[in-house]
Structures are given as structure tokens and as C-alpha cells.
MARPA-45078 format. One line per 5 residues: number of its first residue (from 1); for each residue x, y, z of N, C-alpha, C, O. Coordinates in steps of 0.02 Angstrom, whole numbers, padded with zeros to 5 digits. Example, Ala and Ser with C-alpha at 12.3 -4.5 7.8 and 13.67 -1.06 7.14 Angstrom:
2
1> 00660 -00284 00390 00615 -00225 00390 00660 -00165 00390 00712 -00166 00423  00642 -00112 00354 00684 -00053 00357 00645 00002 00394 00670 00057 00402
//
This chain:
221
1> 04979 04893 05422 05003 04887 05486 05061 04906 05516 05065 04949 05472  05126 04919 05559 05207 04950 05514 05262 04906 05574 05242 04875 05623  05314 04912 05558 05363 04876 05570 05417 04964 05582 05439 04993 05532  05431 04996 05667 05483 05026 05662 05528 05039 05714 05512 05051 05772  05596 05038 05689 05633 05027 05737 05650 05083 05759 05615 05128 05735
6> 05703 05107 05807 05763 05143 05846 05807 05103 05854 05795 05043 05850  05870 05125 05867 05903 05119 05883 05985 05150 05892 06017 05176 05846  06008 05141 05962 06084 05194 05978 06133 05149 05963 06148 05092 05981  06160 05195 05918 06258 05137 05891 06297 05192 05901 06266 05244 05899  06374 05199 05915 06403 05225 05925 06422 05250 05881 06473 05230 05855
11> 06393 05297 05860 06409 05345 05830 06321 05388 05813 06325 05440 05780  06252 05367 05833 06252 05403 05853 06145 05357 05826 06127 05301 05805  06124 05393 05836 06039 05370 05815 06011 05356 05779 05968 05397 05766  06010 05294 05733 05948 05257 05647 05894 05232 05711 05885 05218 05771  05865 05241 05638 05799 05258 05680 05767 05232 05572 05756 05272 05526
16> 05763 05167 05572 05697 05140 05486 05618 05095 05517 05599 05069 05569  05594 05107 05458 05540 05094 05459 05522 05026 05377 05562 05010 05332  05438 04998 05389 05448 04966 05316 05399 05029 05295 05383 05065 05342  05376 05045 05232 05306 05082 05213 05244 05057 05187 05216 05070 05134  05224 05013 05241 05168 05002 05209 05114 05010 05240 05122 04987 05296
21> 05056 05034 05233 04945 05062 05274 04926 04999 05284 04929 04969 05230  04912 04973 05318 04851 04900 05290 04801 04913 05318 04801 04918 05380  04734 04924 05274 04676 04952 05292 04627 04916 05245 04615 04919 05184  04598 04874 05306 04545 04791 05290 04557 04787 05224 04618 04786 05226  04541 04784 05156 04606 04756 05109 04610 04752 05066 04620 04714 05019
26> 04595 04849 05095 04663 04872 05037 04751 04876 05079 04753 04857 05138  04814 04898 05048 04883 04934 05059 04935 04962 05024 04964 04945 04972  04943 05012 05067 04978 05055 05009 05046 05074 05029 05067 05107 05077  05076 05043 04979 05156 05056 04996 05219 05095 05020 05272 05080 05049  05183 05171 04987 05241 05201 04980 05214 05302 05065 05200 05359 05084
31> 05229 05232 05070 05172 05282 05161 05273 05286 05216 05312 05249 05247  05267 05345 05196 05306 05392 05232 05319 05385 05332 05275 05414 05364  05383 05343 05381 05340 05330 05420 05403 05361 05467 05384 05355 05525  05451 05381 05466 05521 05409 05502 05543 05479 05476 05597 05485 05448  05515 05516 05483 05537 05592 05489 05561 05625 05478 05552 05631 05418
36> 05619 05688 05505 05621 05716 05524 05607 05784 05583 05554 05815 05584  05671 05797 05633 05601 05847 05668 05622 05953 05673 05595 06008 05670  05729 05900 05689 05756 05960 05691 05811 05932 05662 05802 05881 05629  05901 05970 05669 05953 05945 05646 05952 05853 05663 05957 05802 05629  05939 05876 05751 05953 05831 05771 05920 05775 05824 05939 05727 05858
41> 05868 05805 05812 05792 05735 05849 05757 05722 05738 05767 05744 05681  05706 05660 05787 05671 05650 05749 05638 05578 05742 05677 05530 05748  05557 05561 05729 05533 05519 05751 05531 05477 05688 05547 05488 05629  05486 05380 05744 05442 05332 05676 05393 05333 05742 05384 05341 05802  05366 05316 05668 05291 05316 05675 05254 05257 05670 05269 05233 05615
46> 05198 05209 05707 05165 05167 05683 05093 05190 05711 05082 05229 05756  05050 05156 05671 04986 05165 05715 04914 05198 05635 04884 05170 05589  04921 05278 05665 04867 05275 05630 04912 05347 05601 04910 05393 05641  04957 05364 05526 04985 05376 05526 04972 05455 05518 04997 05498 05554  04928 05466 05465 04923 05526 05464 04867 05578 05498 04849 05636 05492
51> 04852 05512 05543 04835 05574 05620 04896 05585 05662 04907 05630 05703  04948 05516 05639 05008 05567 05680 05039 05652 05655 05061 05702 05684  05026 05633 05588 05037 05678 05529 05034 05758 05588 05068 05794 05625  04976 05748 05564 04923 05780 05575 04943 05832 05630 04946 05894 05627  04954 05796 05674 04955 05806 05755 05011 05832 05735 05012 05891 05752
56> 05058 05817 05706 05159 05810 05703 05133 05901 05659 05131 05957 05686  05120 05884 05599 05116 05972 05609 05081 06031 05637 05087 06091 05624  05040 05996 05681 05022 06053 05712 05002 06077 05790 04956 06101 05823  05071 06054 05795 05133 06048 05844 05197 06080 05831 05222 06132 05854  05215 06044 05795 05325 06050 05784 05335 06136 05784 05383 06161 05813
61> 05296 06168 05755 05345 06245 05759 05313 06266 05858 05357 06304 05878  05274 06260 05900 05268 06250 05963 05344 06207 06015 05338 06207 06076  05417 06171 05978 05410 06131 05995 05489 06176 06018 05491 06233 05995  05557 06153 06064 05581 06188 06082 05643 06103 06105 05645 06056 06145  05679 06130 06053 05728 06085 06061 05814 06101 06105 05872 06082 06101
66> 05762 06157 06155 05865 06200 06165 05860 06138 06251 05904 06138 06295  05790 06089 06251 05815 06067 06319 05820 06017 06354 05818 06008 06414  05829 05969 06292 05856 05913 06270 05785 05826 06256 05724 05819 06251  05828 05796 06256 05765 05726 06222 05706 05712 06263 05649 05697 06245  05733 05722 06328 05655 05746 06393 05635 05760 06386 05582 05730 06375
71> 05638 05836 06379 05599 05878 06385 05560 05848 06335 05507 05818 06343  05594 05859 06274 05603 05879 06197 05519 05809 06217 05479 05827 06174  05495 05769 06245 05451 05717 06241 05410 05700 06286 05379 05647 06293  05411 05777 06337 05381 05780 06391 05340 05854 06353 05286 05875 06372  05373 05880 06306 05300 05941 06262 05285 05900 06204 05249 05930 06165
76> 05302 05839 06186 05259 05791 06101 05185 05764 06174 05128 05787 06170  05202 05728 06216 05184 05695 06284 05091 05751 06309 05039 05722 06325  05100 05838 06303 05078 05885 06341 05030 05858 06283 05001 05804 06276  05031 05931 06232 05021 05921 06169 04970 05880 06164 04913 05888 06186  05009 05808 06116 04993 05755 06056 04930 05757 06116 04881 05758 06079
81> 04901 05758 06192 04888 05718 06252 04790 05755 06234 04733 05733 06223  04831 05825 06241 04757 05884 06233 04732 05884 06186 04672 05897 06194  04757 05867 06085 04739 05866 06044 04695 05804 06049 04636 05812 06035  04716 05739 06068 04746 05653 06076 04652 05659 06082 04614 05656 06033  04637 05664 06135 04590 05685 06186 04513 05732 06156 04452 05721 06159
86> 04565 05797 06125 04489 05844 06111 04476 05794 06038 04418 05784 06020  04529 05768 06004 04478 05714 05953 04435 05661 05966 04387 05648 05929  04449 05633 06013 04431 05556 05994 04382 05560 06101 04383 05510 06137  04349 05626 06122 04319 05641 06188 04265 05607 06159 04222 05624 06200  04242 05580 06128 04187 05567 06076 04183 05494 06116 04136 05470 06148
91> 04253 05467 06104 04237 05394 06090 04281 05373 06148 04328 05406 06170  04259 05312 06172 04291 05249 06238 04389 05237 06202 04413 05233 06145  04420 05236 06282 04497 05245 06260 04507 05175 06204 04559 05179 06171  04484 05141 06196 04481 05073 06172 04447 05046 06091 04451 04998 06052  04419 05102 06097 04401 05115 06018 04406 05188 05980 04359 05211 05948
96> 04466 05220 05985 04522 05277 05978 04571 05231 05927 04598 05176 05929  04566 05301 05869 04660 05275 05832 04719 05270 05880 04739 05315 05917  04742 05211 05874 04818 05235 05922 04868 05257 05877 04861 05278 05820  04908 05250 05905 04947 05322 05879 05046 05312 05941 05051 05344 05993  05096 05271 05919 05108 05267 05944 05164 05291 05906 05161 05287 05845
101> 05253 05337 05952 05314 05385 05930 05331 05351 05977 05314 05327 06031  05402 05357 05910 05460 05337 05921 05495 05403 05939 05487 05442 05892  05537 05437 05997 05583 05477 05962 05660 05485 05980 05686 05496 06035  05683 05478 05931 05789 05467 05934 05776 05545 05934 05733 05576 05903  05849 05580 06001 05858 05612 06016 05960 05600 06073 05993 05548 06079
106> 05972 05650 06094 06008 05711 06105 05973 05717 06184 05914 05730 06199  06025 05705 06221 05989 05728 06305 06010 05810 06273 06016 05841 06220  06018 05822 06371 06062 05893 06372 06116 05899 06379 06135 05957 06368  06181 05842 06401 06251 05807 06421 06239 05760 06359 06248 05702 06377  06222 05763 06293 06229 05762 06239 06206 05635 06230 06232 05599 06187
111> 06175 05620 06263 06208 05575 06297 06136 05524 06231 06078 05539 06217  06161 05490 06217 06082 05483 06140 06021 05461 06135 06006 05490 06083  05975 05432 06149 05937 05412 06186 05855 05406 06139 05837 05456 06108  05806 05336 06137 05752 05314 06120 05718 05336 06172 05732 05346 06232  05661 05343 06132 05622 05357 06198 05537 05370 06168 05523 05420 06135
116> 05484 05318 06186 05398 05296 06153 05355 05314 06165 05339 05267 06201  05314 05346 06169 05228 05376 06162 05208 05349 06137 05235 05333 06084  05126 05315 06158 05072 05266 06168 05014 05313 06151 04997 05340 06203  04982 05331 06109 04919 05336 06166 04893 05278 06172 04849 05280 06128  04891 05237 06191 04869 05191 06229 04875 05177 06322 04844 05147 06365
121> 04938 05225 06313 04965 05212 06412 04969 05302 06375 05024 05327 06359  04903 05341 06366 04900 05386 06372 04960 05470 06367 04962 05528 06388  04999 05425 06323 05062 05455 06309 05123 05483 06316 05165 05520 06291  05102 05430 06386 05194 05416 06449 05259 05380 06414 05283 05324 06404  05270 05439 06404 05352 05416 06392 05382 05393 06409 05398 05412 06465
126> 05411 05345 06389 05446 05277 06411 05538 05245 06365 05554 05215 06314  05565 05272 06413 05634 05308 06376 05684 05194 06382 05697 05157 06431  05693 05186 06313 05735 05130 06319 05787 05093 06354 05847 05096 06340  05764 05064 06394 05829 05045 06435 05866 05029 06394 05919 05060 06399  05862 04981 06337 05898 04905 06300 05960 04934 06233 06004 04910 06197
131> 05946 04966 06241 05957 05035 06140 05911 05030 06094 05923 05076 06054  05868 05002 06076 05835 05000 06043 05745 04993 06059 05718 04969 06109  05721 05018 06009 05658 05019 06011 05652 05012 05967 05671 05043 05918  05592 04917 05978 05535 04913 05897 05441 04915 05931 05413 04893 05982  05410 04969 05849 05359 04988 05879 05304 04942 05827 05340 04902 05797
136> 05276 04939 05818 05210 04893 05765 05194 04831 05754 05143 04796 05755  05253 04823 05743 05250 04747 05746 05267 04708 05768 05251 04655 05741  05321 04702 05843 05390 04690 05854 05408 04653 05856 05467 04649 05839  05353 04557 05892 05402 04522 05895 05471 04501 05836 05525 04527 05847  05463 04447 05766 05526 04461 05759 05580 04473 05780 05623 04437 05804
141> 05578 04561 05762 05630 04619 05741 05669 04654 05847 05721 04680 05869  05596 04626 05879 05596 04636 05962 05658 04564 05993 05702 04577 06034  05649 04499 05965 05698 04463 05956 05741 04448 05938 05746 04387 05942  05799 04482 05909 05835 04476 05836 05866 04508 05878 05915 04482 05906  05838 04597 05900 05880 04628 05908 05903 04603 05962 05964 04607 05965
146> 05860 04561 06038 05893 04552 06102 05963 04507 06097 06005 04493 06140  05957 04487 06015 06017 04399 06005 06064 04441 05985 06108 04435 06028  06082 04483 05943 06120 04539 05895 06130 04577 05905 06188 04581 05885  06110 04646 05937 06118 04737 05973 06175 04691 06012 06178 04637 06042  06232 04762 05987 06250 04768 06030 06272 04806 06058 06320 04767 06053
151> 06300 04873 06103 06287 04943 06124 06344 04985 06084 06341 05046 06088  06395 04955 06045 06466 04977 06003 06454 04941 05945 06498 04908 05917  06345 04951 05907 06352 04950 05817 06356 05000 05830 06352 05045 05873  06371 04979 05764 06407 05036 05736 06364 05084 05659 06372 05050 05608  06333 05136 05649 06298 05151 05607 06295 05071 05534 06280 05022 05567
156> 06299 05060 05496 06299 05022 05415 06284 04942 05475 06243 04904 05449  06306 04920 05534 06286 04865 05583 06224 04880 05605 06202 04826 05623  06172 04934 05618 06097 04966 05649 06091 04975 05610 06085 04916 05596  06082 05007 05547 06036 04980 05486 06052 04920 05420 06035 04924 05362  06088 04869 05453 06082 04777 05414 06075 04759 05495 06110 04810 05492
161> 06068 04742 05555 06002 04746 05572 05949 04783 05585 05922 04755 05633  05923 04822 05572 05875 04871 05559 05839 04829 05479 05784 04806 05492  05856 04819 05421 05828 04805 05354 05830 04705 05356 05804 04671 05312  05871 04673 05421 05846 04609 05371 05782 04601 05460 05725 04577 05463  05825 04635 05516 05723 04639 05533 05638 04641 05508 05587 04607 05512
166> 05658 04694 05485 05610 04730 05413 05559 04673 05355 05505 04659 05327  05625 04659 05367 05633 04580 05304 05619 04533 05332 05557 04535 05332  05629 04504 05349 05592 04474 05400 05509 04454 05384 05469 04421 05352  05525 04518 05452 05419 04507 05479 05394 04532 05409 05335 04520 05396  05429 04562 05367 05369 04564 05316 05365 04501 05274 05321 04501 05231
171> 05416 04428 05284 05402 04392 05270 05342 04322 05296 05316 04274 05268  05342 04346 05350 05308 04317 05428 05230 04354 05412 05181 04316 05415  05223 04399 05403 05162 04468 05411 05127 04511 05346 05146 04569 05341  05097 04496 05317 05090 04537 05228 05080 04605 05261 05077 04639 05210  05073 04649 05313 05024 04699 05369 05104 04782 05339 05103 04842 05326
176> 05183 04696 05346 05221 04749 05367 05262 04725 05296 05279 04668 05277  05272 04797 05262 05303 04775 05179 05342 04866 05161 05362 04915 05192  05330 04835 05071 05332 04903 05028 05416 04896 05088 05439 04867 05137  05437 04968 05015 05526 05002 05053 05530 05030 05103 05501 05078 05128  05569 04998 05116 05606 04976 05169 05647 05058 05204 05671 05038 05257
181> 05658 05112 05200 05628 05172 05244 05721 05167 05309 05741 05116 05338  05757 05246 05311 05805 05215 05360 05835 05288 05339 05848 05309 05282  05843 05318 05397 05881 05364 05450 05918 05396 05495 05913 05375 05553  05958 05446 05483 06019 05432 05535 06032 05497 05540 06012 05542 05503  06088 05502 05618 06080 05553 05659 06143 05554 05710 06151 05501 05740
186> 06177 05594 05722 06202 05601 05789 06204 05685 05805 06172 05729 05775  06234 05689 05843 06259 05774 05909 06276 05815 05881 06260 05874 05885  06334 05772 05826 06375 05837 05762 06340 05824 05702 06331 05881 05681  06323 05797 05673 06291 05750 05622 06236 05763 05591 06209 05710 05576  06204 05810 05572 06120 05816 05520 06076 05780 05510 06082 05768 05450
191> 06034 05754 05529 05978 05685 05491 05983 05691 05433 05997 05743 05404  05968 05625 05404 05999 05623 05348 05975 05547 05333 05988 05498 05368  05934 05546 05269 05901 05488 05257 05954 05442 05186 05993 05453 05139  05937 05414 05205 05982 05347 05175 05945 05326 05100 05884 05324 05093  05993 05310 05045 05974 05308 04978 05947 05282 04964 05929 05256 05016
196> 05906 05247 04906 05829 05182 04895 05908 05159 04875 05919 05118 04919  05969 05162 04833 06037 05125 04817 06094 05113 04885 06145 05079 04888  06063 05154 04933 06145 05107 04967 06059 05032 05010 06063 04972 05018  05996 05083 05027 05964 05023 05044 05936 04981 04990 05894 04942 05012  05943 04979 04948 05953 04919 04900 06000 04852 04911 05989 04791 04908
201> 06067 04901 04928 06121 04840 04950 06111 04814 05018 06141 04766 05042  06061 04854 05052 06103 04831 05116 06050 04765 05156 06058 04735 05210  05979 04758 05087 05934 04712 05083 05985 04644 05031 05975 04584 05021  06016 04670 05018 06056 04614 04951 06089 04570 05001 06079 04510 05006  06128 04601 05036 06153 04557 05091 06123 04553 05131 06162 04548 05178
206> 06055 04550 05159 05996 04521 05213 05963 04487 05153 05911 04457 05166  05986 04487 05083 05989 04403 05080 06003 04343 05073 05975 04288 05065  06067 04372 05077 06158 04306 05080 06118 04304 05136 06075 04261 05127  06114 04321 05169 06100 04298 05249 06094 04211 05252 06134 04166 05267  06004 04212 05221 05956 04148 05243 06000 04113 05217 06040 04098 05261
211> 06016 04086 05158 06067 04013 05136 06116 04027 05165 06141 03971 05175  06150 04066 05187 06208 04071 05233 06186 04040 05324 06226 04035 05371  06103 04024 05326 06104 04052 05391 06061 03972 05382 06056 03939 05434  06035 03946 05322 05982 03889 05327 06047 03826 05320 06037 03766 05331  06106 03851 05303 06156 03783 05274 06204 03757 05343 06247 03713 05340
216> 06179 03810 05424 06208 03797 05466 06164 03729 05482 06177 03673 05503  06107 03766 05461 06072 03703 05485 06046 03632 05460 06016 03584 05483  06084 03662 05378 06073 03573 05342 06156 03569 05325 06161 03614 05283  06213 03546 05332 06265 03529 05303 06262 03449 05260 06240 03392 05258  06313 03509 05226 06318 03454 05174 06370 03373 05222 06394 03369 05278
221> 06369 03331 05169 06370 03247 05198 06439 03257 05174 06480 03211 05179
//
């Protein structure tokens, strides 16, 4: 399974995910789930990753990025629905492979937005109203973001909170795990992926949170 997170910050947009894919009794923890579309647009995926990448590779050359992220979401909806319905015409909806996409980008008037599209909901674009969105196995991450997210969060703060959510989820659910993947971009700065070294530092800070938090419940007498 997956945990993929999209966050709007005061500096731009952050996308983060784990890297594990689980199928039956086997798993692979090197799966890429965050991708650049264009300098100021990116996606995160959950569900059938190989299907997602095949579909995105098919439609990417047709996408028009000049009309803003809401229009781009409509392009995704139309193209994905057509391909998806064609591929799975032989199956009932509940039997089809599930695919969820987080789309991050900017409106024509440069407002950052996170929009998600779910195959189980006919790929209807839904815009985040909270400033963040979690897909895949979202329960722990959504709780933590509801508790700690603020709209003036920085890139670093969003990356740290996302990393903490992914690590906390992986500690409770075996289907989330592997290396953390993080990317950031803004309407001025192009998409860039965070280095393994910087992610390792974020993970180290997250490990330091646990004993501090636990100590609040068990203070020394």
C-alpha cells in the first residue's frame, strides 16, 4: 500500500511518500511515487503504481499547463477516465484496480492548490480545503496534520511533518515503508527532489521527537 502526502506551505508545495509496494506476501520498498509533470506541477500516486505510471506516460504529452492547475485536473479526469474505462470494461467497478492521484500546482492567478482524483469516484477532481491531503493509508497522517498543520508552515516544517507522519504510519502498518521520497516546488522555483542525505537528517530529527513526547507523559519524579 502507500502513504502519499501533499502540503501547501507559505513557500510553495511539498509532496512526500513512502516507497513500498505490497502485493500479497511480497513487497518492494524502492517504488517511486512522486513525479515531476512540469517545472511547477507534480503528482503523487497511491494504489496501482505501475498502472498509474503507464497512464500518465500515455497522456503527459497531451497536457496543457498554461491554463492553471484546475484546468489540468480536468484534463487528467477526462484522459484517465477514458483509458481506465477502456482497460477495465470487462470488470465491475469494485473489482477494478484502484488508482488515486494527488496533483499539486498553481492556478492562473498563482494560488497553490492540491487536487486529488480517485478512480473509485470516477476521477472527479476534489480540491483540498485544508491545505494538505493524504492518500493511501491516511489515518495517522491526517490526524497529525489536523493537529499540527498551519497555513504559514515553511518548506522545512512541511517536509519534517510529512516525514514524521510517514514514519509513524510505517511503525503501525507494515504496508507503508521503505525510503521516504520528498519533492518541493513553487510558482517561481522549479520542481526539485530532496537528497537522501537531507531526508536522513529529517528522519533523525523525527526519531528525537519520540522520547521527548513520551517523557511528557512519564516525567521524572
